[in-house]
Steps between C-alpha positions, in 0.01 A plus 500: 500500500543409119730801471699402807560146361574650156796684644613198681467275197708745303782521757497118548517432127776754438707350780577212259652748261878550560511844341253619755736428790714783376220748599400638840139433568310706741149396608280785633247291703225546768574339816186274482651318179859447627453127550417459130834645403751411772615176339616700193787645689667153449454516128693812409839617610389859528130503627368766756152536636382849602191526716248716325319722761115509471377753261147615543308761678298779350788714382680224306186410329419861409855557366503188299162573341575863425875488418535142354340564171703824454856465648482153656454347841730615786674239731775658726612154602534370145685807388749465790573128437549547131748776547688354800532162318555627150200319372485499110176309437163472683255234420207452495324829471114440491382843575595852406883534502694633805606864491856581607639154426806494267491133424328371180154384608371190306128463473309176526149477352349168605192523273248729317198352682324825560478565125372145416270460807402856611202369680728344762639842601347817659543801277764643734727200474458480119603864478800457736633207309454672174691805617779278649536308177493805283760676703732181496458438128551860391834519679831360380523286803490126425188290554495131560194275446473130567335364180470549138125529567566798730739656231216462233254682733762774555536557131111497465441761773829701468611465138722823512686406829852644539603252771720209388307187585651161611313171522636291780264216622578423865503160662403397845787362692366272765806269553551601856135415579522166317812409706313582825212272428599169643216239476421547869493889471284478197259255657473727803416800293233316306347345814484844660296625200264208501651344186574160632284241634579153669868556446455575123507823292161582337479536125429869430539778246659826603450870419768730648339830430378795686122540484507780263212527242734443186630181655154339416458261788124518423547288186641210708212519732261487205690206366456308835126595503480353152659170607277478806175550279629214271561269796871478406790426739582822674857634489643670814632853422726682740561875489747709675537878485360811657121500492472873447512721203594866543296579187168365669388179653165448335628213283628320809151535659349356171754221522400405859138509406550270205695251705230500776216466238657196352623344823863505385677601815650143526640518150631865481731553787643839582804533727560866478857639503754243580877528551744433212602136614141393544415638155773300334410185700147530392588549133757220510229249626211623273393287211495804281481887494194682375567854363171642390604863460354730257830699482861459612827661443726198565356260761730399786276195593537357143874530530509334826269212405715437192793469724319259728374283208134563568230472234377841377146592427522855339256745377548556123640840509822606299730533805417140605583384149824681519581344844408147395777243468291264290338319786201721593131445435306806399138600548290812397503737797124543459410131456427323835393178327814468312693553827284240670591235243872602512507465870369143485743403223785644696416305808504169298865568405812405696584757770855599367611582151871551512798345683660745749834488333337622183326786687813618664661503151219712375515739791875536450459583125224762582729650765785532241259657241376756750863590600595542131190742465597697803869525374372643172304765695795594716725512188262742331491720807886514516541611139 
């Protein structure tokens, strides 16, 4: 879902750029995600959604695996649309490029996590990612990354790349969701998830991450266990996101065992996957966001929390320093005692850090910066 919202955020952001309105935009989208994109038809004068038929089955997988690294993936529907509609650019390409497509294919590399944290990936996935990145960066097709940190990793692992590389940090446009969240609607969502009591919203900290190993939820549970052992006031931590990791679920089992052993089930609440509006309502009402990750490419949750004026407790890794707007508190990603102290200090602070008018101004400035970066990319492609 992160990739789906990445595309939506890009389109929503670019809708504010007048120069983009001169272009025809075609979205190739699976039917199950249509609702996420339908409202964008009102944002661009020339916007068309094409339903992407399901691609799967044994033969597609065999062809992609055998031919992808050599000549590229084959997608007859994509070839048909790009030729019938005279498409000039396709973005984002995150796997092997498509064969038989005449348009310029622009790669997006979210991060180089499999190089930095190889233990989080099975060997087959590490090998696939390495082959995809090698193929992209050894071509003359452009590559986009979302942070200076990712570009530094790119230079580290692919110093002789041929692909022109562009750094364009994305923003998370949540203005539609904010407008939908009337006080009554917001309270209904929070009550449904057990985050209100006696007519009042509870004080809680929020982690909006999938339960993947590198997201480092276990550090937060260890911090709560530390506070409990010291007899401190216990924070309430709320988590949303899929409680499954395609790379293996042993760390989730370990997490559950640690919660049970320290009697923390009333202080570490997991809601699973929630819809987009619910997620924004929860973030808007939290006292602060905890982002304990060991590695990120450019974190969407951090961007959204900044827009909503929430306090930020961030693991001290380079990408979080790059995303910081000067208001975050940092903790070592392997020091649960430091995190425990930071959680208590944060809860003692006022709940909001910035007036909404300032936040909207910052969002608009970020959108303008993104649009300028995208325009530079397209200008390069048109040369």
